[in-house]
C-alpha positions in Angstrom: -99.9 -75.4 55.4 -96.3 -75.4 56.6 -95.2 -73.1 59.5 -91.5 -72.3 59.9 -90.5 -72.1 63.6 -87.0 -70.7 64.2 -85.7 -72.2 61.1 -85.8 -75.8 62.3 -88.9 -77.2 60.6 -86.8 -78.7 57.8 -84.8 -80.7 60.3 -87.8 -81.7 62.4 -89.6 -83.0 59.3 -86.5 -85.0 58.3 -86.3 -86.5 61.8 -89.9 -87.7 61.8 -89.9 -89.0 58.2 -86.5 -90.7 58.0 -88.1 -93.8 56.5 -90.1 -91.8 53.9 -88.0 -91.7 50.7 -90.4 -89.2 49.0 -90.3 -86.7 51.9 -88.0 -84.2 50.3 -90.0 -84.2 47.1 -93.1 -83.2 49.0 -91.5 -80.2 50.8 -92.4 -77.0 48.9 -89.4 -75.3 47.2 -89.9 -72.0 49.1 -89.7 -73.9 52.4 -86.4 -75.4 51.4 -85.1 -71.9 50.3 -86.1 -70.3 53.6 -84.5 -73.0 55.8 -81.3 -73.0 53.7 -81.1 -69.2 54.0 -81.6 -69.3 57.8 -79.0 -72.1 58.0 -76.4 -70.0 56.0 -77.1 -66.9 58.1 -76.5 -68.9 61.3 -73.2 -70.2 60.0 -72.1 -66.7 58.9 -72.9 -65.3 62.3 -71.0 -68.0 64.2 -68.1 -67.6 61.8 -67.9 -63.8 62.4 -68.0 -64.3 66.2 -65.2 -66.9 66.0 -63.0 -64.7 63.8 -63.5 -61.4 65.6 -61.3 -60.5 68.6 -63.0 -60.6 72.0 -63.5 -57.1 73.3 -62.6 -56.1 76.8 -65.5 -56.3 79.2 -67.4 -53.0 79.4 -66.0 -52.3 82.8 -64.2 -49.3 84.2 -60.6 -50.0 85.0 -59.4 -48.2 88.1 -55.9 -46.9 87.7 -54.1 -45.5 90.8 -51.1 -43.2 90.8 -48.6 -42.5 93.6 -49.3 -39.0 94.7 -45.8 -38.5 96.1 -43.9 -40.2 93.2 -41.2 -41.3 95.7 -38.3 -41.7 95.2 -38.2 -39.4 92.2 -36.7 -36.0 92.6 -39.1 -33.9 90.7 -38.0 -30.5 92.0 -41.4 -29.7 93.5 -43.3 -30.8 90.4 -45.1 -33.8 91.9 -48.5 -32.3 91.0 -47.2 -31.7 87.5 -46.3 -35.4 87.1 -49.7 -36.4 88.4 -51.5 -34.1 86.0 -49.3 -35.3 83.1 -49.9 -39.0 83.9 -53.7 -38.4 84.3 -54.0 -36.7 80.9 -51.8 -39.2 79.3 -53.9 -42.2 80.5 -57.1 -40.5 79.6 -56.0 -39.7 76.1 -54.8 -43.2 75.5 -58.1 -44.6 76.9 -60.1 -42.3 74.7 -58.1 -43.3 71.6 -58.5 -47.0 72.4 -62.1 -47.0 73.6 -61.1 -48.0 77.1 -63.0 -47.0 80.2 -60.7 -45.8 83.0 -61.0 -44.0 86.4 -57.7 -42.4 87.4 -57.2 -41.7 91.1 -54.3 -40.8 93.4 -53.3 -43.0 96.3 -50.6 -43.3 99.0 -47.7 -45.7 99.3 -49.9 -48.8 99.5 -50.4 -49.0 95.8 -49.3 -52.6 95.3 -51.3 -53.8 98.3 -54.3 -52.3 96.7 -53.5 -53.9 93.4 -53.0 -57.3 94.9 -56.3 -57.1 96.9 -58.3 -56.0 93.8 -59.0 -52.4 94.9 -57.2 -51.2 91.8 -56.9 -52.7 88.4 -53.6 -51.0 87.7 -51.1 -48.7 89.3 -48.5 -46.2 88.1 -45.5 -45.8 90.4 -41.8 -45.2 90.5 -41.5 -48.0 93.0 -40.1 -51.4 92.0 -42.3 -54.4 91.7 -42.8 -56.4 94.9 -39.9 -58.9 95.2 -42.3 -61.7 96.0 -43.8 -63.3 92.8 -43.0 -60.5 90.3 -44.2 -63.0 87.6 -47.8 -62.3 88.8 -47.7 -58.8 87.2 -47.9 -57.3 83.8 -45.8 -54.2 83.1 -46.4 -51.7 80.3 -43.7 -50.1 78.2 -42.0 -47.2 80.0 -44.2 -44.1 80.4 -41.5 -41.7 81.7 -37.9 -42.7 81.8 -35.8 -42.0 84.9 -32.7 -44.1 84.1 -29.0 -43.1 84.2 -27.5 -40.7 81.8 -23.9 -39.5 81.2 -23.1 -36.0 82.3 -19.9 -34.2 81.2 -18.3 -30.8 81.4 -19.8 -28.1 79.2 -16.6 -27.9 77.0 -16.3 -31.7 76.7 -16.5 -33.2 73.2 -17.6 -36.6 74.5 -21.0 -37.8 73.4 -21.1 -41.3 74.8 -19.2 -43.5 77.2 -17.1 -44.9 74.3 -15.7 -41.4 73.9 -14.3 -41.6 77.5 -12.1 -44.6 77.0 -9.0 -44.3 79.2 -10.8 -41.7 81.4 -12.3 -41.7 84.9 -16.1 -41.7 85.2 -18.0 -41.3 88.5 -21.0 -43.5 89.2 -23.6 -42.2 91.6 -26.0 -44.7 93.2 -26.6 -48.4 92.5 -26.5 -48.7 88.7 -26.5 -52.5 88.4 -28.7 -52.2 85.4 -26.0 -50.4 83.5 -23.4 -52.9 82.2 -20.2 -51.1 83.0 -18.3 -54.3 82.2 -18.9 -53.4 78.5 -16.4 -50.6 78.9 -13.2 -52.1 80.2 -11.1 -49.1 79.1 -12.9 -46.8 81.5 -12.1 -46.4 85.2 -15.4 -46.3 87.1 -15.4 -44.6 90.5 -18.3 -45.1 92.9 -19.7 -42.1 94.7 -22.2 -42.1 97.5 -22.9 -38.4 97.1 -23.9 -36.7 93.9 -22.5 -33.4 95.3 -19.0 -35.0 95.6 -19.2 -36.5 92.1 -20.1 -33.2 90.4 -17.5 -31.3 92.5 -14.9 -33.7 91.1 -16.2 -33.3 87.6 -16.1 -29.5 87.9 -12.5 -29.7 89.1 -11.4 -32.0 86.3 -10.7 -34.9 88.7 -13.1 -37.1 86.7 -14.3 -36.8 83.1 -18.0 -37.7 83.5 -20.7 -38.7 85.9 -23.3 -41.4 85.4 -26.4 -40.5 87.4 -30.2 -40.7 87.0 -31.6 -38.2 84.6 -33.8 -36.3 87.1 -30.9 -35.6 89.6 -28.7 -34.8 86.6 -31.2 -32.1 85.6 -31.4 -30.7 89.1 -27.7 -30.0 89.1 -27.7 -28.6 85.5 -30.5 -26.2 86.5 -29.0 -25.4 89.9 -25.4 -25.1 91.2 -23.7 -26.1 88.0 -25.9 -24.3 85.5 -23.9 -23.5 82.3 -21.0 -25.7 83.4 -22.2 -29.3 82.8 -24.5 -31.0 80.3 -26.2 -34.3 79.6 -25.0 -36.0 76.5 -27.0 -39.3 76.3 -30.5 -40.5 76.6 -31.2 -42.8 79.6 -29.3 -46.0 79.3 -32.1 -48.2 80.6 -35.9 -48.3 80.6 -36.2 -47.6 84.3 -39.0 -45.3 85.0 -42.8 -45.1 85.4 -44.8 -48.0 84.1 -48.4 -49.2 84.3 -48.5 -52.4 86.4 -51.5 -54.8 86.4 -52.2 -58.2 87.8 -51.6 -60.9 85.2 -54.9 -62.0 83.6 -56.6 -62.0 80.2 -58.3 -58.6 80.5 -55.1 -57.0 81.7 -53.1 -58.5 78.9 -55.4 -56.9 76.4 -55.5 -53.6 78.3 -51.7 -53.4 78.4 -51.5 -54.2 74.7 -53.9 -51.4 73.8 -52.2 -49.1 76.3 -48.8 -49.7 74.8 -50.1 -49.1 71.3 -51.7 -45.8 72.4 -48.5 -44.7 74.2 -46.3 -45.2 71.2 -48.9 -43.5 69.0 -48.7 -40.4 71.2 -44.9 -40.5 71.2 -44.7 -40.8 67.4 -47.2 -38.0 66.8 -45.3 -35.6 69.1 -48.3 -35.3 71.4 -46.3 -36.9 74.2 -43.6 -34.2 74.0 -46.4 -31.6 74.0 -47.8 -32.9 77.2 -44.4 -33.0 78.8 -43.8 -29.4 77.9 -47.3 -28.3 78.9 -46.7 -29.6 82.5 -43.2 -28.3 82.8 -41.5 -31.7 83.0 -38.1 -32.7 81.7 -38.2 -34.6 78.4 -36.3 -37.7 79.5 -36.7 -39.3 76.1 -34.0 -36.9 75.0 -32.7 -34.9 77.9 -29.7 -33.7 75.9 -31.7 -31.0 74.1 -32.2 -28.6 77.0 -28.9 -29.2 78.7 -26.6 -28.2 75.8 
C-alpha cells in the first residue's frame, strides 16, 4: 500500500528508483493524480502570493497632531482644527482599512517622529531643514497658502487682471512666482494692517496674503469692503509627514487616495463646515 505524505511521495519514489525504467508504470494512477493535483495547488498558491500586493503590517500607526497649530491664525478655532483633523484621519483609515491612533502633542512633533515615538505627524510647521529627503509628505490636507484680496467693487478675478497696477505682498511669499507678472508693481509690506489700509484707501489695487489672515480681515475690520478672488496659489498647508520607509510609502499612498475620495464626494467640505472652518479649497465663496 502506498501512503501519501505531504504530497512528496511521488518525488521520493523517483529519487530512490532513478535506475528503474519501469518505476512509473508501477505507480498506481490514483497516486499520480493526487500528487499532480497537490503540485498544481502548490503552484497556484505561490502564484497568488507573488501577484497580490503586500498588505501593511497589522500594526497601529500613531499619528500626532500639533495641538497649537502654530503659526496658523485660526481665530480661536484651534480645537476645531484638531477635531476636523482627527475625524478626517479616522474616516480615511476606516475606508482604507488602516489602524490608527490619533493623539495631540506639543511642539516637539518632529523630534518624536525621528525617534520613532510617532509614525506620522500633522503640523503647520515646515520640515526640518536637515535631511528633508528622509521624510514622506502627503498631499495637502488643509491649504493655507497665499490668495489675492481686492476691494469689494473690484472686477479683478486674478493677478493677470491687475496688469499695470500696484499689489501689496504681505510676508515672505517666495513660493509665489511674482516674476511671472512683470506688468505688476509688487510692494512688500511687513504689516497686514498697513497693506489693507492702503487697499481700502485705493493706494494699492490688491493684497497677496495667506488665506487665513485674509479671512480674519474679511470677517473683521474690513467686513463688506474686501473679498478674496482666488484659491490659494500654492499647496502650502497641513500635510501628513512620515519617515521614509516601505510601510510609510504604502500608508501615504492609501491616505492620499482616501483624502481625494473625501474631497470628490463632498464629505471633506461637510467636515469643514461642521467644524466651522474656512473652506480654503475655494475661499472665494464666502467672501463675495
